[in-house]
C-alpha positions in Angstrom: 42.7 39.2 67.6 45.7 41.3 66.7 44.0 44.4 67.9 43.2 43.0 71.3 46.8 41.8 71.7 48.0 45.3 70.7 45.5 46.8 73.3 46.8 44.4 75.9 50.4 45.4 75.1 49.5 49.1 75.3 47.8 48.6 78.6 50.8 46.7 80.0 53.2 49.5 78.8 50.8 52.1 80.3 50.8 50.2 83.6 54.6 49.9 83.5 55.0 53.6 82.8 52.7 54.5 85.7 54.7 52.2 88.0 57.9 53.9 86.8 56.4 57.4 87.4 55.3 56.4 90.9 58.7 54.9 91.6 60.4 58.1 90.3 58.2 60.3 92.5 59.0 58.1 95.5 62.7 58.4 94.6 62.4 62.2 94.3 60.9 62.3 97.8 63.6 60.1 99.2 66.3 62.3 97.5 64.7 65.5 99.0 64.7 63.9 102.4 68.4 62.9 102.1 69.3 66.4 100.9 67.4 67.9 103.8 69.3 65.6 106.2 72.6 66.6 104.5 71.7 70.3 104.9 70.9 69.8 108.6 74.3 68.0 109.0 76.1 70.8 107.2 74.4 73.4 109.4 75.4 71.5 112.5 79.0 71.3 111.2 79.0 75.0 110.4 77.6 75.8 113.8 80.3 73.7 115.5 83.0 75.4 113.4 81.6 78.8 114.3 81.7 77.9 118.0 85.2 76.6 117.7 86.3 79.7 115.8 84.7 82.1 118.3 86.3 80.1 121.1 89.7 80.2 119.5 89.3 83.9 118.8 88.4 84.6 122.4 91.5 82.6 123.5 93.7 84.6 121.1 92.3 87.9 122.5 92.9 86.8 126.0 96.4 85.7 125.1 97.1 89.0 123.3 95.8 91.0 126.3 98.0 88.9 128.6 101.0 89.6 126.3 100.3 93.3 126.1 100.2 93.8 129.9 103.6 94.9 131.0 105.4 92.5 133.3 106.8 93.7 136.6 110.4 92.8 135.8 110.3 94.0 132.2 111.4 97.6 132.2 113.9 97.3 129.3 111.1 97.4 126.7 109.4 100.3 128.4 112.7 102.2 128.5 113.3 101.6 124.8 109.8 102.8 124.0 110.3 105.9 126.1 113.5 106.6 124.3 111.9 106.3 120.9 109.0 108.6 122.0 111.5 111.2 123.2 113.4 111.0 119.9 110.2 111.4 117.9 109.1 114.4 120.0 112.6 116.0 119.5 112.6 115.5 115.7 109.0 116.7 115.4 109.8 119.8 117.4 112.9 120.4 115.2 110.9 120.0 112.0 108.1 122.3 113.3 110.7 125.0 114.3 112.4 124.8 110.9 109.0 125.0 109.1 108.0 128.0 111.2 111.3 129.8 110.5 111.1 129.2 106.8 107.4 130.3 106.7 107.6 133.3 109.0 111.1 134.6 109.3 113.3 134.0 106.2 113.2 131.3 103.5 116.5 132.5 101.8 118.9 130.1 103.6 116.9 127.1 102.6 116.4 128.1 99.0 119.9 126.9 98.2 119.1 123.4 99.4 116.1 122.8 97.2 117.7 123.0 93.7 120.2 120.2 94.2 117.4 117.9 95.4 114.9 118.7 92.7 115.0 119.4 89.0 114.9 123.0 87.8 111.3 122.7 86.4 110.1 121.5 89.8 111.9 124.2 91.6 110.3 126.9 89.4 106.8 125.4 89.9 107.3 125.3 93.6 108.7 128.9 93.6 105.6 130.1 91.6 103.3 128.2 93.9 104.9 129.1 97.2 106.4 132.5 96.4 103.4 134.6 97.4 103.2 132.8 100.8 107.0 133.0 101.5 107.5 136.7 100.6 105.4 139.1 102.6 104.7 142.5 101.0 103.2 145.1 103.2 103.1 148.1 100.9 99.3 148.2 100.8 99.0 148.1 104.5 101.1 151.1 105.3 99.1 154.3 105.9 101.5 156.6 104.0 
């Protein structure tokens, strides 16, 4: 009798475990379904955010284009920009002329300006580096 009772108990436990396994499988399927629904909702939310972002960006671009267009009565800003452009061109031309003069004509007047601005070691390095380019020797080119 004890053995049959044990077998009956084992059979009941086995049935209970099968019922639990079936319940867990059903729960797993339900959780997968819920996760898929959540992913769909997240994708919809991201799509809506992307649409809102692109719409906002288009509006910003339109606003920046509208701002960048010169107004009919707004010549003061244009005059200021024209003045700055003229100043930049003047300074660029002056710098180009000074550079051409030093490079082509005579670097001696500007050699006195460099040592107070730089250390002696730096001046000697610059002199060694730029010396052959600044002093033109034409002895080899003369026919006599």
